[in-house]
MARKEDREN-226287 format. One record per residue: residue in three letters; y, z, x of N, C-alpha, C, O in turn. Coordinates in steps of 0.001 Angstrom, whole numbers, plus 500000, padded with zeros to 6 digits. Atoms other than C-alpha are relative to their C-alpha. Example, Ala and Ser with C-alpha at 12.3 -4.5 7.8 and 13.67 -1.06 7.14 Angstrom:
REM MARKEDREN-226287
ALA498810500000500890495500507800512300501200500000500900501181500665501936/SER498810499940499180498940507140513670501090500730499230502198500899499739/
***
This chain:
REM MARKEDREN-226287
MET498794499672500733711493211417696673501166500133500970502261499639500698/SER498919499796499038713512212422699737500367498687500683501516498494501079/ASP499700501303499417713186208881701146500955499224499099501868498545499569/GLU499139500688500967714768207533697974501422500544500068502389499782500036/LYS498677499379499909717634210025698228500689499602501289501892499341501295/SER499383500359498728718185209219701894500436498536499989501459498194500582/GLU499608501404500130718246205477701083501294499876499197502205499137499568/LYS498784500025500820720817206068698351501182500540500786502294500020500687/SER498940499400499181722819208241700730500487499001501045501690498898501287/LYS499623501002498999722756205499703403500833498895499373501833498456499941/VAL499265501067500691723902202881700908501398500492499630502381499770499796/THR498706499431500384726676205167699655500903500157501214502092499846501151/ASP499216499842498777727806205962703191500503498655500500501654498539500919/LYS499618501335499537727829202257704112501116499433499116502072498841499615/ALA498978500491500924729835201389700979501323500716500244502383500092500211/SER498779499244499713732323204167701755500657499523501276501881499420501357/GLU499464500474498717732696202927705312500669498639499836501737498396500397/ILE499418501329500234733319199353704145501315500122499245502299499467499589/ALA498770499813500786735878200499701576501107500566500877502259500145500766/LYS498999499408499112737658202593704199500546498950500959501752498896501201/ASN499551501056499081737764199645706630500893498992499299501866498514499883/ILE499150500925500761739190197384703927501378500620499805502399499957499987/TRP498732499291500179741857199990703180500806499996501298501999499693501293/LEU499300499947498712742714200372706859500519498622500408501607498511500974/ALA499545501356499684742915196586707298501258499669499192502190499056499711/GLY498820500246500833745373196415704391501209500757500504502315500219500542/VAL498893499207499459747481199220705826500507499381501294501713499306501530/GLY499601500648498741747444197508709217500789498726499755501778498463500439/ALA499285501239500322748514194199707673501405500306499493502369499633499856/TYR498690499602500513751329195920705819500906500464501146502075500085501218/GLY499209499525498850752472197680709003500466498862500885501608498846501343/ARG499633501156499176752415194433710952501103499189499319502055498762499972/ALA498987500770500726754400192642708241501352500702500061502384500056500246/VAL498742499248499926757005195426708220500605499884501392501808499665501537/ASP499497500108498621757277195350712013500596498626500276501660498511500884/GLU499493501358499784757682191573712052501295499767499236502227499143499743/ALA498786500184500805760236191666709258501174500714500657502283500181500695/GLN498916499259499355762261194311711071500448499315501294501642499238501584/SER499600500676498745762148192458714383500750498713499704501722498394500388/ASN499294501227500374763166189196712700501392500321499479502347499591499743/LEU498710499593500537765956191018710902500957500390501139502140500050501116/LYS499160499596498869767223192522714152500454498789500805501582498746501297/LYS499647501206499253767143189122715832501067499195499268501977498639499883/ALA499091500835500780768992187430712985501402500584499966502374499866500205/THR498676499392500074771839189888712590499948501404500563498914502068500486/PRO499988498640499485772888193104714226500050501035498877499655502183499083/HIS499916499102501147773498194653710784499121499449498875499041498235498689/PRO500829500502501097771124194496707806500851499238498991501952499675498658/PRO499218500786500958772268191833705356500098500714498648499320501611498323/LYS499751499418501309773601192685701936498789499838499085498500500733498291/LEU501171500249500830770508191157700284498936501078500237498332501573499285/PHE500992498977499688768227193617702079500400501339499405499568502038498826/ARG499517498735500562770368196576701060499836500002498484499420501001497897/ASP500154500108501456770377195351697466498527500150499584498213500786498578/LEU501426499896500316766595195011697524499501501436500149498697501904499342/VAL500385498606499804766183198532698889500496500845498829499776501703498319/LYS499434499249501115768496199870696183499205499732498713498884500663497973/ALA500768500360501201766622197986693436498595500604500066498072501071499054/GLY501342499428499835763267199153694849499986501496499731499065502006499092/SER499953498553500228764316202798694836500215500307498515499662501279498001/GLN499809499803501435765522202478691224498691499761499237498339500518498333/LEU501275500291500657762226200880690186498978501113500250498212501476499357/GLU500910498912499679760292203610691965500304501224499135499395501890498640/GLU499579498865500823762293206250690104499577499794498548499035500700497914/GLU500376500301501380761750204536686752498485500076499805498005500564498782/ALA501466499983500095758030204143687449499483501432499977498560501743499224/SER500456498614499988757638207833688250500339500698498680499564501521498193/GLU499640499438501300759509208757685049499055499504498909498617500271498051/ALA500904500578500992757353206379683013498601500610500131497936500873499129/ARG501311499400499762754212207806684605499958501419499437498983501815498797/ALA499940498625500509755294211356683778499999499997498469499343500828497841/ALA499951500085501462756082210327680192498639499607499440498204500149498424/ALA501318500432500461752729208560679829498998501137500108498188501340499204/LEU500902498870499811750873211558681210500248501057498928499309501619498364/SER499644499029501036752745213844678831499506499519498639499002500310497842/SER500425500570501268751969211503675940498483500132499835497998500471498756/VAL501459499883500057748258211487676781499600501448499749498713501713498938/GLU500313498594500198748186215272677013500321500441498573499587501236497986/GLU499648499660501379749961215533673647498948499465499027498588500141498063/ARG501022500579500877747399213211672051498704500792500068498057501027499047/ILE501218499195499852744512215213673461500150501313499234499227501751498548/ALA499747498741500713746079218401672107499933499774498496499418500617497762/GLN500017500302501428746510216745668715498565499798499501498205500276498425/VAL501392500212500392742875215630668602499265501335499959498507501607499027/ARG500642498686499991741724219103669577500416500823498787499596501507498174/GLU499505499251501153743917220600666875499362499488498720498994500272497845/ASN500614500587501190742533218179664296498556500446499837498082500631498716/PHE501400499588500051738999219208665180499832501485500277498721501953500527/HIS500007498556499760739910222866665655499344500332501339498510501232501440/MET500551499805498654739096222652669344501133500353500957501393499611501905/GLN498862499630499166742016224455670909499591500280501430500376500102502361/ARG500460499744498640739921225426673865498683499270500195497937499069499237/PRO501271500696499773737042223606675506498814500943499776498931502159499926/ALA501202499197500253733522224766674671499547500663501293499582500063502367/ARG500499499269498845732147227403676990498489500140499868497931499975498784/MET501453499838500005728540228006677952499582501136499070498548501057498407/GLU500336498875500868728609231337676110500011499572498532499165499994497743/ASP499912500482501376729684229580672913498766499175499638498193499332498561/LEU501164500844500257726891227035673208498732500843499894497890500587499034/ALA501174499130500053724308229744673910499962500754498672498896500901498074/SER499921499298501281725501231679670839499580499084498854498849499503497957/LEU500375500950501047725162228573668677498500499724500028497874499611498974/HIS501447500221499894721633227967670001499233501173499390498242500972498689/LYS500665498822500556720661231539669102500061499984498477499071500283497810/LYS499843500038501449722044231136665577499079498948499383498460499193498347/VAL500865501063500510720167227863665078498538500448500050497785500217499104/ASP501377499500499886716931229444666332499698501030498908498626501000498305/LYS500182498961501017717383232415663973499855499355498616498985499742497836/LEU500090500688501292717998230102661000498680499247499876498089499212498797/THR501263500729500023714953228025661931498851500950499679497975500614498882/ARG501050499016500281712750231140661942500039500428498532498989500570497906/LYS499880499597501404714092232175658519499487498907499065498783499195498097/VAL500456501111500834713469228732657034498481499881500066497834499659499043/ASP501456500060499854709918228700658442499332501126499213498314500901498558/ALA500566498869500733709249232175656980500056499748498497499095500038497784/LEU499879500311501428710533231081653570498996498935499585498409499023498507/ALA500950501069500313708380227963653671498583500559499919497820500183499029/ARG501328499381500039705275230040654473499834500839498736498779500808498103/MET500053499142501175706092232484651669499809499160498730499025499526497854/ILE500114500874501175706485229676649131498605499383499951498007499267498882/LYS501319500615499934703271228057650288498918500992499582497966500607498904/GLU500970498972500350701343231336649906500038500329498508499015500722497947/GLN499872499670501429702639231848646341499374498932499118498975499252497998/GLN500566501072500809701340228481645080498486500026500130497959500190501230/PRO501470500035499922697640228307644151499565498701500667500267497694500580/PRO500491501222499361695582225804646109499785498916498958499503499235497803/LYS500109501110500939695376222391644479498585499871499437498432499545498260/ALA501387500139500464691542222368644250499683501032498918498961500714497974/ALA500284498949500967691446225646642308500758499764498700500329500258497657/SER499211500194501204694074224502639824499361498977499071499650498962497875/ARG500674500981500852691899221646638578498871500683499228498135501498499785/LYS501080499446500815689559222548635715498824499042500032498992497823499991/LYS501195500836500004685993221328635818499739499545498576499954500290497620/ALA500329500539501325684944219115632944498741500679499481497812500912500255/PRO501215499344500539682414220773630597498813499054500083498958497837499966/ALA501219500805499882678839219600631000499691499370498654499881499991497608/LYS500328500704501242677726217033628445498683500557499435497721500759500177/THR501194499449500636675181218382625952499207498930499277498088499180498832/ALA500709501066500703674235215081624408498796499567500824498818499587502054/THR501201500434499293670776213822625222500204498582500469500804497738499802/ARG499880501349499455670585210847627384498701499253499734497608499818499792/LYS501179500825500236668252208049626604499459499576501353500227499310502277/THR500624500449498765665845207115629306500119498503500089500398497834499094/ALA499893501440499783665865203656630775498986499253499149499284498171498645/ALA501048500667500770662611202801628986500393499918498535500200498886497892/SER499647500018501414663903203778625584501150499056499742501233498447498676/ARG498885500945500153667042201767626127499489498571499991499932497750499188/SER500486501370499914665113198675627096499204499622498755499264498475498314/THR500759500303501203662818198934624078500905499868498806500600499119497879/ALA499090500068501133665703199421621752500708498657499977501013498135498905/LYS499259501261499922667406196273622937499061498808499910499483497720499521/ALA500934501157499980664302194106623211499677499539498565499493500373497679/PRO500330500503501337663580191839620212498531500280499650497668500336500525/LYS501364499722500447660500192564618164499219498708499933499731497662499536/LYS500884501174500014657561190203618489499298499949498642498923500987498096/LYS500739500154501254655944188803615338498542499831500309498162499135501251/ALA501441500093499767652256189166615100499345498946499160498133498751499247/
***
């Protein structure tokens, strides 16, 4: 069991390491691109061009709008969750104490139902005793010999 856990742990650690290296490679590539862009910009002109300034201004506006939209979306999601909880009368999340209380109530009801079922079963007479035995027949039965002679044809002498 512990070998299985250690194998899973090794795989998870390896996956985390790979993901981290990919992230770091991306950050490094971004840093290199920024450095190259800045050096090329410095070589081209001593002052940043108007296009670059415009792009920075547009980027900051987009960043601001994105953060506002994110806040609005988060607020909207929270409002929907609150509405669903209200619809189901779940203003607060269930607690362990609440669940334990419900389990106790269900157990108590189960015991009561079982007791009632036993009581009802004890009050009913058993099925075998409720059947009446058929009265014994008093008619005489013919023996096999008498039956055969009665049915056999008479011989002429």
